[in-house]
C-alpha positions as CSV (number, residue, x, y, z in Angstrom):
1,M,-18.0,8.5,-27.7
2,D,-17.5,8.0,-31.4
3,S,-14.3,6.1,-32.7
4,S,-12.4,9.3,-34.0
5,K,-12.5,10.8,-30.4
6,T,-11.6,7.5,-28.9
7,A,-8.8,7.1,-31.2
8,A,-7.5,10.7,-30.4
9,F,-8.1,10.2,-26.5
10,G,-5.7,6.9,-26.7
11,G,-3.2,8.5,-28.7
12,A,-2.7,11.4,-26.2
13,T,-2.7,8.7,-23.3
14,Q,0.3,6.8,-25.4
15,A,1.9,10.1,-26.1
16,E,2.0,11.1,-22.3
17,S,3.2,7.6,-21.3
18,R,5.8,7.7,-23.7
19,Q,6.9,11.2,-22.8
20,H,6.7,10.2,-19.1
21,F,9.4,7.3,-19.9
22,L,11.5,9.6,-21.8
23,D,11.8,12.0,-19.0
24,Y,13.2,9.2,-16.9
25,W,15.5,8.2,-19.7
26,R,16.7,11.7,-20.0
27,I,17.5,11.9,-16.2
28,I,19.7,8.6,-16.6
29,R,21.5,9.8,-19.4
30,L,22.2,13.0,-17.8
31,R,23.2,11.4,-14.5
32,K,25.0,8.4,-16.2
33,A,28.3,9.8,-14.5
34,I,26.9,9.3,-11.0
35,I,25.1,6.1,-11.7
36,L,28.4,4.5,-13.4
37,T,30.7,6.1,-10.5
38,V,28.3,4.6,-7.7
39,F,27.9,1.4,-9.6
40,F,31.8,0.8,-10.0
41,L,32.4,1.8,-6.3
42,V,29.8,-0.7,-4.8
43,V,31.2,-3.3,-7.1
44,A,34.8,-2.6,-6.2
45,T,33.9,-2.4,-2.6
46,V,31.9,-5.6,-2.8
47,S,34.9,-7.3,-4.5
48,V,37.5,-6.4,-2.2
49,V,35.5,-7.2,0.8
50,T,34.5,-10.6,-0.6
51,N,38.2,-11.1,-1.5
52,F,39.3,-10.8,2.2
53,L,36.5,-12.8,3.6
54,P,37.9,-16.2,5.0
55,S,36.9,-19.3,2.9
56,L,34.7,-21.9,4.5
57,Y,34.3,-25.4,3.7
58,M,30.9,-27.5,4.1
59,S,30.4,-30.7,5.3
60,T,26.9,-32.6,5.5
61,V,25.6,-35.3,8.0
62,G,22.5,-37.2,6.6
63,M,20.3,-38.3,9.6
64,K,16.9,-40.1,9.9
65,V,14.8,-39.0,12.4
66,E,11.7,-40.1,13.4
67,K,9.3,-40.4,16.7
68,D,10.0,-42.8,19.2
69,T,7.8,-45.7,18.4
70,P,7.7,-49.5,19.1
71,D,8.9,-52.0,16.2
72,V,5.8,-54.2,17.3
73,A,2.8,-52.3,17.9
74,P,1.2,-53.1,21.6
75,F,-2.3,-54.6,21.7
76,T,-4.7,-52.2,23.5
77,A,-8.3,-52.5,24.4
78,F,-9.2,-50.1,21.5
79,G,-7.3,-51.9,18.9
80,L,-3.9,-51.0,17.0
81,P,-2.8,-47.3,17.7
82,Q,-2.2,-45.2,14.5
83,A,0.6,-42.7,14.0
84,Q,-0.6,-39.0,13.7
85,F,1.3,-36.7,11.6
86,D,2.9,-33.9,13.7
87,P,3.7,-30.8,11.6
88,Y,5.9,-29.3,14.0
89,F,8.1,-32.2,14.7
90,F,10.9,-31.3,12.3
91,N,10.9,-27.7,13.5
92,T,11.1,-28.9,17.1
93,E,13.9,-31.1,16.3
94,F,15.9,-28.2,14.6
95,E,15.7,-26.3,17.7
96,V,16.8,-29.1,19.6
97,L,19.9,-29.6,17.6
98,K,20.8,-25.8,17.8
99,S,20.3,-25.9,21.9
100,H,22.8,-25.5,24.4
101,R,22.4,-28.8,25.4
102,V,23.7,-30.4,22.0
103,L,26.1,-27.6,20.7
104,D,27.7,-27.1,24.1
105,A,28.5,-30.7,24.4
106,V,30.1,-30.7,20.7
107,I,32.2,-27.8,21.8
108,V,33.5,-29.5,25.0
109,R,34.0,-32.9,22.9
110,K,36.1,-31.0,20.1
111,A,37.6,-28.4,22.2
112,L,36.3,-25.7,19.9
113,D,36.8,-23.0,22.3
114,K,40.6,-23.5,22.2
115,V,40.4,-23.6,18.5
116,Y,38.2,-20.5,18.2
117,A,40.5,-18.7,20.6
118,K,43.9,-19.5,18.6
119,R,42.1,-18.5,15.3
120,L,41.0,-15.1,16.6
121,K,44.2,-14.7,18.6
122,L,42.5,-14.0,21.6
123,P,43.6,-15.3,25.2
124,E,40.3,-17.3,25.9
125,V,36.9,-17.9,24.4
126,T,34.3,-19.0,26.6
127,V,31.7,-21.8,26.0
128,Q,29.0,-19.3,25.5
129,Q,31.2,-17.2,22.8
130,A,32.1,-20.5,21.1
131,Y,28.4,-21.5,20.9
132,E,27.5,-18.1,19.2
133,I,30.2,-18.7,16.7
134,L,29.2,-22.4,16.2
135,Y,25.5,-21.5,16.0
136,R,26.2,-19.1,13.2
137,N,28.5,-21.6,11.3
138,I,25.7,-24.5,11.2
139,E,22.7,-25.1,9.1
140,L,19.8,-27.6,9.4
141,K,17.3,-28.5,6.6
142,Q,15.1,-31.3,5.8
143,R,15.3,-33.3,2.8
144,R,12.4,-32.7,0.4
145,N,9.6,-35.5,0.9
146,A,11.9,-37.5,3.4
147,A,12.1,-38.0,7.0
148,I,16.0,-37.1,6.9
149,I,17.6,-34.0,8.4
150,E,20.9,-32.6,6.8
151,I,23.3,-31.1,9.7
152,I,25.5,-28.7,7.6
153,A,28.5,-27.4,9.2
154,Y,31.0,-24.7,7.9
155,D,34.4,-24.0,9.0
156,Q,37.7,-22.7,7.5
157,D,39.2,-26.2,8.3
158,K,37.6,-28.8,5.9
159,E,38.6,-31.6,8.7
160,L,37.1,-29.5,11.5
161,A,33.8,-29.0,9.5
162,R,33.5,-32.6,9.0
163,D,34.2,-33.3,12.9
164,I,31.8,-30.9,14.0
165,A,28.9,-32.2,11.6
166,D,29.5,-35.9,12.8
167,A,29.7,-34.7,16.5
168,I,26.4,-33.0,16.4
169,A,24.8,-35.9,15.1
170,D,26.4,-38.2,17.6
171,V,25.4,-35.9,20.5
172,Y,21.8,-35.4,19.2
173,K,21.4,-39.3,18.8
174,S,22.8,-40.0,22.3
175,A,20.6,-37.2,23.9
176,R,17.6,-38.7,22.4
177,S,18.5,-42.2,23.5
178,E,19.1,-40.9,27.0
179,K,15.8,-38.8,27.1
180,R,13.9,-41.9,26.0
181,T,15.3,-44.1,28.9
182,T,14.8,-41.5,31.4
183,R,11.4,-40.7,30.2
184,F,10.4,-44.4,30.5
185,E,12.0,-45.0,33.9
186,S,10.4,-41.9,35.4
187,G,6.9,-43.0,33.7
188,L,7.2,-46.4,35.3
189,T,7.8,-45.3,38.6
190,T,5.2,-42.5,38.5
191,L,2.6,-45.4,37.5
192,S,3.8,-48.0,39.9
193,N,3.4,-45.4,42.7
194,K,0.0,-44.5,41.5
195,L,-0.9,-48.0,41.3
196,A,0.2,-48.9,44.6
197,D,-2.0,-46.0,46.1
198,L,-5.1,-47.1,44.3
199,E,-4.7,-50.7,45.6
200,Y,-4.6,-49.3,49.1
201,Q,-7.8,-47.3,48.4
202,V,-9.5,-50.1,46.9
203,K,-8.8,-52.3,50.1
204,V,-10.1,-49.3,52.2
205,A,-13.4,-49.2,50.1
206,Q,-14.0,-52.9,50.3
207,T,-13.6,-53.0,53.9
208,N,-16.1,-50.2,54.1
209,V,-18.8,-51.8,51.8
210,D,-18.6,-55.1,54.0
211,E,-19.1,-53.1,57.2
212,L,-22.2,-51.3,55.6
213,R,-23.6,-54.5,54.3
214,A,-23.4,-56.2,57.6
215,S,-24.6,-53.5,59.8
216,G,-27.7,-52.4,57.6
217,K,-28.3,-56.1,56.5
218,V,-28.6,-54.7,52.9
219,S,-28.3,-57.4,50.0
220,D,-26.8,-56.7,46.5
221,L,-30.4,-57.1,45.2
222,G,-31.4,-53.6,47.1
223,P,-33.2,-50.8,45.8
224,E,-30.4,-49.7,43.7
225,S,-29.9,-53.1,42.1
226,P,-31.0,-53.5,38.5
227,Q,-32.9,-56.5,39.2
228,Y,-34.9,-54.6,42.1
229,I,-35.5,-51.7,39.9
230,T,-36.9,-53.8,37.0
231,L,-39.4,-55.5,39.4
232,F,-40.4,-52.3,40.9
233,A,-40.9,-50.6,37.4
234,Q,-43.0,-53.5,36.2
235,T,-45.3,-53.7,39.3
236,I,-46.0,-49.9,39.1
237,S,-46.6,-50.1,35.5
238,R,-49.1,-53.0,36.1
239,L,-50.9,-50.8,39.0
240,E,-50.9,-48.0,36.7
241,A,-52.4,-49.7,33.9
242,S,-55.2,-51.4,36.0
243,R,-56.0,-47.9,37.5
244,T,-56.0,-46.2,34.0
245,Q,-58.4,-49.1,32.8
246,L,-60.9,-48.6,35.9
247,R,-60.9,-44.8,35.6
248,S,-62.0,-45.3,32.0
249,E,-64.7,-47.6,33.1
250,V,-66.0,-45.3,36.0
251,A,-66.1,-42.5,33.4
252,A,-68.2,-44.6,31.1
253,L,-70.5,-45.9,33.9
254,E,-70.7,-42.3,35.3
255,Q,-72.2,-41.1,31.9
256,T,-74.7,-44.1,31.5
257,V,-75.9,-43.5,35.2
258,E,-76.6,-39.8,34.5
259,K,-78.6,-40.6,31.4
260,V,-80.6,-43.2,33.2
261,R,-81.5,-40.9,35.8
262,G,-82.7,-38.4,33.6
263,K,-85.1,-40.8,31.8
264,K,-88.6,-42.3,32.7
265,G,-91.4,-44.6,31.6
266,D,-91.1,-46.0,28.2
267,E,-88.1,-43.9,27.3
268,L,-86.0,-45.3,30.2
269,R,-87.0,-48.8,29.1
270,H,-86.1,-48.7,25.6
271,F,-82.7,-46.8,26.6
272,L,-82.0,-49.8,29.0
273,A,-82.7,-52.3,26.6
274,A,-80.6,-50.7,24.0
275,S,-77.6,-49.7,26.4
276,N,-77.7,-52.5,29.0
277,P,-80.1,-55.1,28.0
278,T,-80.7,-58.4,30.2
279,Q,-82.8,-61.5,28.9
280,E,-85.6,-60.6,31.6
281,L,-86.0,-57.2,30.3
282,T,-86.0,-58.3,26.8
283,A,-88.4,-61.1,27.2
284,L,-90.8,-58.9,29.3
285,L,-90.6,-56.3,26.6
286,G,-91.3,-58.9,24.0
287,N,-94.4,-60.1,26.1
288,L,-95.7,-56.7,26.5
289,N,-95.8,-56.0,22.6
290,Q,-97.6,-59.1,22.1
291,A,-100.1,-58.5,25.0
292,K,-100.7,-54.9,23.5
293,Q,-101.3,-56.5,19.9
294,R,-103.7,-59.0,21.4
295,K,-105.6,-56.3,23.1
296,V,-105.9,-54.2,19.9
297,S,-107.0,-57.4,18.2
298,L,-109.9,-58.0,20.8
299,L,-111.1,-54.6,20.8
300,T,-111.9,-54.7,17.0
301,S,-114.3,-57.2,17.8
302,L,-115.2,-57.2,21.3
303,G,-115.9,-54.6,23.7
304,D,-113.9,-53.5,26.8
305,K,-115.6,-55.4,29.3
306,H,-115.4,-58.5,27.5
307,P,-113.6,-61.2,29.6
308,D,-110.8,-61.6,27.1
309,V,-110.1,-58.2,27.0
310,V,-110.3,-57.9,30.9
311,R,-107.6,-60.7,31.0
312,V,-105.4,-59.1,28.4
313,E,-105.7,-55.8,30.7
314,S,-104.6,-57.6,33.7
315,L,-101.8,-59.4,31.7
316,L,-100.5,-56.1,30.5
317,S,-100.5,-54.5,34.0
318,E,-98.6,-57.6,35.5
319,I,-96.0,-57.3,32.6
320,N,-95.5,-53.5,33.4
321,D,-95.1,-54.2,36.8
322,Q,-92.6,-56.9,36.2
323,I,-90.6,-54.3,33.8
324,E,-90.8,-51.9,36.4
325,K,-88.8,-54.0,38.8
326,E,-86.6,-55.1,36.2
327,V,-85.5,-51.6,35.3
328,A,-85.3,-50.8,39.1
329,G,-82.9,-53.6,39.4
330,I,-80.8,-52.7,36.5
331,R,-80.5,-49.2,37.9
332,A,-79.5,-50.4,41.1
333,S,-77.0,-52.9,39.6
334,M,-75.3,-50.0,37.7
335,E,-75.0,-47.9,40.6
336,A,-73.7,-50.4,42.7
337,R,-71.1,-51.3,40.0
338,L,-70.2,-47.8,39.6
339,D,-69.4,-47.5,43.2
340,A,-67.4,-50.9,43.4
341,S,-65.3,-49.2,40.4
342,K,-64.5,-46.2,42.2
343,R,-63.5,-48.0,45.3
344,A,-61.1,-50.1,43.1
345,V,-59.7,-47.2,41.5
346,G,-59.0,-45.7,45.2
347,D,-57.4,-49.0,46.3
348,L,-54.9,-49.1,43.2
349,Q,-54.0,-45.4,44.1
350,K,-53.3,-46.5,47.5
351,Q,-51.4,-49.4,46.5
352,I,-49.3,-47.5,44.2
353,E,-48.4,-44.8,47.0
354,E,-47.7,-47.5,49.4
355,A,-45.2,-49.2,46.7
356,T,-43.5,-46.0,46.1
357,E,-43.1,-45.2,49.6
358,R,-41.7,-48.5,50.6
359,S,-39.4,-48.2,47.7
360,A,-38.1,-44.7,48.9
361,K,-37.5,-46.0,52.4
362,E,-35.6,-48.9,51.2
363,L,-33.6,-46.8,48.9
364,A,-32.7,-44.4,51.7
365,A,-32.0,-47.3,54.0
366,S,-29.4,-48.6,51.2
367,A,-28.0,-45.3,50.0
368,P,-24.6,-45.4,52.1
369,Y,-24.2,-48.8,51.0
370,S,-24.8,-48.0,47.4
371,R,-22.5,-45.1,47.3
372,A,-19.7,-47.0,49.0
373,K,-20.1,-49.7,46.6
374,R,-20.1,-47.3,43.5
375,D,-16.7,-46.0,44.8
376,L,-15.4,-49.3,45.3
377,E,-16.3,-50.1,41.6
378,T,-14.9,-46.7,40.5
379,L,-11.5,-47.3,42.1
380,Q,-11.5,-50.9,41.0
381,R,-11.9,-49.8,37.2
382,Q,-9.4,-47.1,37.9
383,K,-7.1,-49.8,39.3
384,E,-7.5,-52.0,36.4
385,A,-6.9,-49.2,34.1
386,M,-3.6,-48.3,35.8
387,Q,-2.4,-51.9,35.8
388,M,-3.2,-52.1,32.1
389,E,-1.2,-48.9,31.5
390,L,1.8,-50.0,33.7
391,N,1.7,-53.3,31.9
392,Q,1.8,-51.7,28.3
393,Q,4.4,-49.0,29.3
394,V,6.6,-52.2,30.3
395,V,6.0,-53.8,27.4
396,N,6.8,-50.5,25.3
397,S,9.9,-50.0,27.0
398,Q,11.1,-53.2,25.7
399,L,9.6,-53.1,22.1
400,V,11.2,-49.2,21.5
401,R,13.7,-49.5,18.7
402,D,17.1,-47.9,18.7
403,A,16.8,-46.8,15.1
404,S,14.5,-43.8,15.7
405,V,17.6,-41.5,15.3
406,D,19.8,-43.2,12.4
407,I,22.8,-41.6,10.9
408,I,22.6,-42.8,7.2
409,D,25.3,-40.4,5.6
410,R,28.6,-39.4,7.6
411,A,30.0,-36.4,6.8
412,L,33.0,-35.8,4.4
413,P,35.6,-33.2,4.0
414,G,34.7,-30.6,1.4
415,M,36.5,-30.5,-1.8
416,R,36.3,-26.9,-2.4
417,P,35.3,-23.7,-0.4
418,V,31.7,-22.9,-0.6
419,R,31.6,-19.5,1.2
420,P,31.8,-16.6,0.3
421,N,30.1,-17.1,-3.3
422,K,32.3,-14.6,-5.0
423,P,30.3,-14.5,-8.3
424,L,27.0,-14.2,-6.4
425,F,28.3,-11.6,-4.2
426,I,29.7,-9.4,-7.0
427,A,26.4,-10.0,-9.0
428,F,24.3,-8.9,-6.0
429,G,26.9,-5.8,-5.4
430,A,26.2,-5.1,-9.3
431,V,22.5,-5.0,-8.9
432,A,22.8,-2.8,-5.5
433,G,25.1,-0.5,-7.2
434,L,23.2,0.1,-10.1
435,M,20.0,0.5,-8.0
436,L,21.9,2.9,-5.5
437,G,23.1,4.7,-8.5
438,F,19.7,5.1,-10.1
439,L,18.2,6.2,-6.5
440,L,21.1,8.6,-6.0
441,A,20.5,10.1,-9.5
442,F,16.9,10.5,-9.2
443,F,17.3,12.1,-5.7
444,I,19.8,14.7,-7.1
445,E,17.5,15.4,-9.7
446,Y,14.6,15.8,-7.3
447,L,16.7,18.2,-5.4
448,D,18.0,20.1,-8.5
449,T,15.4,23.2,-9.0
450,S,17.2,24.6,-11.9
451,V,15.7,24.8,-15.3
452,K,15.9,21.9,-17.1
453,T,13.4,21.9,-19.9
454,I,11.6,24.4,-22.2
455,D,8.4,23.4,-20.3
456,D,10.0,24.6,-16.8
457,V,10.8,28.0,-18.5
458,E,7.4,28.4,-19.9
459,Q,5.6,27.3,-17.0
460,A,7.6,29.0,-14.4
461,L,8.5,32.2,-16.1
462,G,5.1,32.4,-18.5
463,A,7.6,33.4,-21.3
464,P,8.3,31.8,-24.7
465,V,11.7,30.0,-25.3
466,L,13.0,31.9,-28.4
467,G,16.2,29.9,-28.7
468,V,18.0,26.7,-27.7
469,I,22.0,27.2,-27.7
470,P,24.2,24.3,-27.8
471,Q,26.9,23.5,-25.3
472,N,30.5,24.8,-25.8
473,V,29.6,27.4,-28.5
474,G,32.5,30.0,-29.0
475,P,32.3,33.2,-30.9
476,L,31.0,33.0,-34.6
477,I,33.8,35.1,-36.0
478,K,36.3,32.6,-34.8
479,E,34.0,29.0,-35.5
480,G,32.9,30.5,-38.8
481,L,29.5,31.9,-39.8
482,D,28.5,28.5,-41.3
483,S,29.5,26.4,-38.5
484,A,27.2,24.1,-36.8
485,H,26.2,26.3,-33.9
486,A,25.7,29.4,-36.0
487,E,22.1,28.1,-37.0
488,A,20.9,28.1,-33.5
489,Y,21.4,31.7,-33.6
490,R,19.8,32.3,-36.8
491,V,16.9,30.6,-35.3
492,L,17.2,33.1,-32.3
493,R,17.5,36.1,-34.5
494,T,14.2,35.0,-36.6
495,N,12.4,34.5,-33.4
496,I,13.7,38.0,-31.8
497,L,12.4,39.7,-35.1
498,F,8.9,38.0,-35.0
499,S,8.5,38.5,-31.2
500,R,9.2,42.6,-31.4
501,K,6.1,44.6,-31.2
502,D,7.3,47.3,-33.5
503,P,9.9,47.3,-36.3
504,D,11.5,50.3,-34.9
505,Q,12.5,48.5,-31.8
506,R,16.2,48.3,-32.6
507,T,18.1,48.3,-29.2
508,L,18.5,45.0,-27.3
509,T,20.2,44.0,-24.4
510,V,20.7,40.4,-23.0
511,V,20.4,39.8,-19.2
512,S,20.9,36.9,-17.0
513,G,19.8,36.3,-13.4
514,G,23.5,35.2,-12.5
515,A,27.0,35.5,-13.5
516,G,28.5,33.0,-16.2
517,E,25.3,32.0,-17.8
518,G,26.6,33.1,-21.3
519,K,25.0,36.4,-22.0
520,S,28.2,37.9,-23.3
521,T,28.6,35.0,-25.9
522,T,25.0,35.1,-26.9
523,I,24.9,38.9,-27.5
524,F,27.9,38.9,-29.5
525,N,27.0,35.7,-31.7
526,L,23.5,37.2,-32.0
527,A,24.9,40.7,-33.2
528,T,27.1,38.5,-35.7
529,V,24.3,36.7,-37.4
530,F,22.2,40.1,-37.7
531,A,25.3,41.8,-39.4
532,Q,25.6,38.5,-41.8
533,Q,22.0,39.4,-43.0
534,G,23.3,42.7,-44.0
535,S,22.3,45.0,-41.3
536,R,24.6,47.6,-39.7
537,V,25.2,46.3,-36.2
538,L,27.0,47.6,-33.2
539,V,28.0,45.6,-30.2
540,V,28.1,47.8,-26.8
541,D,30.1,46.2,-24.0
542,S,28.2,47.8,-21.4
543,D,29.1,45.3,-18.5
544,L,31.5,47.9,-17.0
545,R,32.5,45.9,-13.8
546,R,33.5,42.7,-15.7
547,P,33.8,43.4,-19.3
548,S,34.7,40.4,-21.5
549,L,33.6,41.2,-25.1
550,H,37.1,42.8,-26.0
551,K,38.6,39.5,-25.4
552,I,36.4,38.0,-27.9
553,V,37.0,40.8,-30.5
554,G,40.6,40.9,-29.7
555,V,41.0,44.6,-28.8
556,S,42.2,46.7,-26.0
557,N,39.6,47.7,-23.5
558,V,41.7,51.0,-22.5
559,T,39.4,53.4,-24.3
560,G,35.6,52.8,-24.9
561,L,32.1,53.7,-23.9
562,T,33.3,55.3,-20.5
563,S,35.6,57.6,-22.5
564,Y,32.7,58.5,-24.9
565,L,30.3,59.1,-21.8
566,L,33.1,61.1,-19.9
567,R,33.4,63.4,-23.1
568,Q,37.3,62.1,-23.5
569,K,36.6,60.6,-26.8
570,S,34.4,60.9,-29.9
571,L,32.0,58.0,-31.0
572,D,34.0,57.5,-34.1
573,E,37.2,57.3,-32.0
574,V,35.9,54.7,-29.7
575,V,34.0,52.3,-31.9
576,Q,36.0,49.4,-33.2
577,T,35.6,47.3,-36.5
578,T,35.7,43.5,-36.8
579,V,36.1,41.0,-39.5
580,L,32.6,41.5,-40.6
581,E,32.0,44.6,-42.5
582,N,28.7,45.5,-40.9
583,L,29.5,44.5,-37.3
584,H,30.9,47.3,-35.3
585,F,32.1,47.0,-31.6
586,L,32.4,49.4,-28.7
587,P,34.6,48.4,-25.7
588,S,33.5,49.2,-22.2
589,G,36.7,51.2,-21.3
590,K,38.0,51.9,-17.9
591,L,35.5,52.8,-15.4
592,P,36.9,55.5,-12.7
593,S,35.9,55.2,-9.3
594,S,34.1,58.7,-9.7
595,S,31.8,57.3,-12.4
596,V,30.0,54.6,-10.8
597,G,26.5,55.9,-12.1
598,I,27.5,56.8,-15.5
599,L,25.0,54.4,-17.4
600,S,22.1,56.5,-15.8
601,S,23.5,59.9,-17.0
602,G,22.0,62.1,-19.7
603,Q,24.9,61.4,-21.9
604,M,24.2,57.6,-21.9
605,K,20.6,58.5,-23.4
606,E,22.4,60.8,-26.0
607,F,24.6,57.9,-26.9
608,I,21.6,55.4,-27.5
609,E,19.9,57.9,-29.8
610,E,23.1,58.5,-31.5
611,A,23.8,54.7,-32.0
612,R,20.0,54.3,-33.2
613,R,20.7,56.8,-35.9
614,R,23.9,55.4,-37.1
615,Y,23.0,51.6,-36.8
616,D,20.1,49.2,-37.8
617,Y,20.2,47.5,-34.6
618,V,22.4,48.1,-31.4
619,F,23.2,45.1,-29.0
620,F,24.2,46.0,-25.2
621,D,26.0,43.5,-22.9
622,S,25.2,43.8,-19.4
623,P,26.0,42.5,-16.0
624,P,23.8,40.2,-14.0
625,I,20.6,41.7,-13.1
626,M,20.3,40.2,-9.7
627,G,22.6,42.6,-7.3
628,V,24.0,44.9,-9.9
629,S,22.1,48.3,-10.6
630,D,23.6,48.6,-14.2
631,A,21.6,45.9,-15.8
632,S,18.1,47.5,-14.6
633,I,19.2,50.7,-15.9
634,L,20.2,49.3,-19.3
635,A,16.8,47.2,-19.5
636,A,14.9,50.6,-18.7
637,E,16.4,52.2,-21.7
638,M,16.4,49.1,-24.2
639,D,13.6,48.5,-26.7
640,M,14.0,44.9,-26.2
641,A,15.5,42.5,-23.7
642,V,16.3,38.6,-23.8
643,L,16.8,36.5,-20.6
644,V,19.6,34.2,-21.0
645,V,19.3,31.1,-18.7
646,Q,21.9,28.6,-18.5
647,Y,20.7,25.0,-18.6
648,R,20.9,23.3,-15.0
649,K,22.9,26.2,-13.3
650,Y,20.5,28.5,-11.1
651,P,17.2,27.7,-9.3
652,Q,14.2,28.4,-11.0
653,Q,13.3,31.1,-8.4
654,M,16.4,33.1,-9.3
655,T,15.4,33.2,-12.9
656,V,11.7,33.9,-12.0
657,R,13.0,36.9,-10.0
658,A,15.1,38.1,-12.8
659,K,12.3,38.0,-15.3
660,Q,10.2,39.9,-12.6
661,M,12.7,42.7,-12.3
662,V,13.0,43.1,-16.3
663,E,9.3,43.6,-16.5
664,K,8.9,45.9,-13.7
665,I,11.8,48.1,-15.4
666,G,11.3,47.9,-18.7
667,G,7.5,47.0,-18.9
668,P,5.8,43.7,-19.8
669,N,6.4,44.4,-23.5
670,C,10.2,45.0,-23.1
671,L,11.1,41.0,-22.5
672,L,10.7,39.2,-25.6
673,G,11.7,36.0,-24.3
674,V,14.2,33.4,-23.0
675,V,17.3,31.8,-24.3
676,L,18.4,28.2,-23.0
677,N,22.0,28.1,-23.2
678,N,24.9,25.5,-22.8
679,I,22.5,22.5,-23.7
680,N,24.4,19.4,-24.0
681,I,22.7,17.9,-26.9
682,S,24.7,14.7,-27.2
683,Q,23.5,13.7,-23.4
684,D,19.8,15.1,-23.5
685,S,17.9,14.0,-26.5
686,Y,15.0,16.0,-25.3
687,Y,16.6,19.2,-27.0
688,Y,18.0,17.5,-30.0
689,Y,15.0,18.4,-32.3
690,Y,15.9,22.2,-31.6
691,S,19.5,22.2,-32.7
692,G,20.8,18.8,-33.3
693,Y,19.6,18.6,-36.7
694,Y,21.4,21.5,-37.7
695,Y,24.5,20.4,-35.6
696,D,24.6,17.0,-37.4
697,Y,24.0,18.5,-40.8
698,Y,26.7,21.1,-40.5
699,N,29.2,18.6,-39.2
700,K,28.6,16.4,-42.1
701,G,29.1,19.4,-44.3
702,S,32.5,20.1,-42.7
703,E,33.5,16.5,-43.3
704,T,32.8,16.7,-47.1
705,G,34.9,20.1,-47.4
706,G,31.7,22.5,-47.1
707,G,31.3,25.7,-45.5
708,D,32.5,29.3,-45.9
709,S,35.9,28.9,-47.1
710,A,36.6,32.7,-47.2
711,T,35.3,33.6,-43.8
712,T,37.0,30.5,-42.2
713,G,40.0,31.4,-43.7
714,A,39.8,34.8,-42.5
715,A,39.4,33.5,-39.0
716,D,42.0,31.1,-39.2
717,A,44.3,33.4,-40.7
718,G,44.0,36.4,-38.1
719,G,41.6,35.2,-35.4
720,G,41.1,38.2,-33.4
721,S,44.6,39.8,-34.2
722,D,43.6,41.2,-37.6
723,I,40.7,43.3,-36.0
724,K,41.7,46.9,-36.1
725,P,40.2,50.4,-35.4
726,R,37.8,51.6,-37.9
727,Y,39.7,54.9,-38.3
């Protein structure tokens, strides 16, 4: 989106917001009488009620309140106790101060039931009723960042207000002291009883332990004693270590024996020499090697039958026999050692099992004694703890201070009444009255479905607004053709001329949905401005049931339209002249009961054609179109019709229905538009731009001596009295 579009969009949004605010402001201006009435009524009511309310004095007691704690912190096994913050402490004490226990005592102490009975002029006031009165007249609060409670008492008697505040503080302090004493006494009694019970249980448990020790011949170093458990654990650990070591040795010997069994000859000799050597085997293997070397050396120079060679062969045979014996001995030794190790492992396993079984038997035999001994130890610990708690509470009861509730500020009589706060009440009433007035004004506006704005007309009727007529407009021939109101009709005349479809359209009627919407004044003033422009104009009062134009012109209504239509008079005899040369007037005449449908007769059509030939424009006044058939008949015969809608008088549905009837009878082109009548421009700034400018302009002109002096003079001189018949 480019900058120009953005600016346009922003401007439209601001215009809508501004218009929305102006709509609210318009409602406020129009309904200001209601708003001001409600405002003054509420303010006056609040002022009167406040003036009759009894004056109350206030007295305040300052009371330092803390939890019951000792002045000297007692020693405990866990060190010095630490005070914990309780966020609900003061709220709890507020409830205590307002409880029946405190306030009922105050009522009895100060005989407030009798005071209230005398003040209310009642034969008797119960304590419960007095409590409710007193409850409403006290206030409790905590001073900021301080452990101080303020007790505020209100009463018509300032001395009584002081006494009530002091009495509440005194009763509360006494109740705290009594509660503390009662609590300690009850606690000490409970602890003493519990301690006596524990002492008896310890005595019984000790007797049971002694009997079990004697009958079972169990010592304190039994299976469950720490010394016995430690010794047993060490023995089992040692046996397990030995068994583990022997198992490792057996495994190693088994592997070696298996290898020896799988080897023979020189391979076996060398394996044993390497894995399990002995001095004898090592020496024999050395001698064997030397003999073999000796034989090889001799065979190089001697034959195998040589005596030296034979001796060496004999030596080799002897050495081999010795080696075989040594190898067999080593193998037998290894297998014997393997068997011995296995037997040793079995012996250790048996020793472990026997030790475990012996320990289990001893443990089972000493179990009752052990359980009894543990129960005794538990009871002894409970007894010691209870004894310590009892001693502690005894010390605490002696150390608790009396200053946990300290009255630091006694109540004083009030200097002046504090309730009701008249300026505050009146200010609140003013705000409430203003808000209520606004709400009522907007609610009435919401319920008002009448026509209020030009937008209402155009949206509801779908017809243009041809003119906006200000409030309190009279006949222009009396006000003067240059008066401030005349311009509104000139604008209407111009819009009518531009709105008509054909220049030959010269007959016009002004209709309205209901009575009293100003159609007669509108059509006469419209005819006046047409005549002022030089056109020959005839105004016909065709409202036969409630004629009113003859009163504006100031002529008799004895003869007129009905006389002509009934052939009693000629047209020239019934038409009247006015102070304007070009403006003629035809009264309605008397309506005989036998001539109710006279407007739908052929004579009426002939009259309309005759008037069109004689005059440039012919204007017909008509009755309301809703409920009277004459207006429908006239609308059907006219070239043009204008619908007059009075501002804020009838519902929009009625106006819509009137417009539909005109279009149904005269055709969609018959209705030129709508005239909004009786607009209060001074209150509704929405319409200022339509006619307010001319109103101000002409007012200023009249103040400086402007205007049409001749016309004004003529109107002032004769008013309506100088209007005479044309012939």
